[in-house]
N, C-alpha and C positions, 0 to 999 in steps of 0.2 A: 504493500499500498503506500503511495506516494505521500513525505512530508508534510503536503498540504495538507491530504485527507484527513490525515491523523490530530489535526489541530483542531476538525469540525468534530470530531468525537468527542461524547463527551460521558462522566460517569453520575451514574443515578442514585443517589445515598438516604436513606430512610435516617429521619434521627428522632433519637428516644430520650427523652429530659427523664431524668430520677435523680431528685433534690436538685444538687448543683452543679449535677454534671452530666453531658450530654454525651449519647455513643451513637455513633456512625456506623451506619451496617449497609453496604454496597449490594443493592436490591437489582441493577439493571443498568444499563446504557442508553444513550440518548445518539440521535448524531441531527445535524443542522439540515434540514434538506436545500434544493438550488434557491426555491423561492424565501427563503429564509426560514419557515416555517421546524417545526423541531417535532422529527418522529422517537418514544420513549417505546421500551423493552423494556419489561418486566418479568424479572424471575419469580419473585415474588410481591404481597399487599401490604403497603405500610399501616402495622394498628393505630401508629399517633395521628395519621394524616398529613406530618411534615417530610416533603422530599427536598433534599438540595441534589442541583443539578451544576454539575464544574465541568472542565476540561480536564479532560484524560491527563495525566502525568506519567512521563518512562520509569520506566526501572529509578535510570540517575536519579530525574528529579527528585523523588519519591528516599532515595537513599539518601539526596543533599541535608533534608528537612529531617 
């Protein structure tokens, strides 16, 4: 997949709040379409109803954090 296409994919997280902590669980992916709309493919349904969609990170980017 070309590098330009990779920037268009995103990761979908479900966020669960417990006390003062937030837990992020990856539940799917999202893609930006040519017309600017977004397609989400979920592997699970969030119970909390809160979703966060973020640019996908490479392994190198995750290692730097």
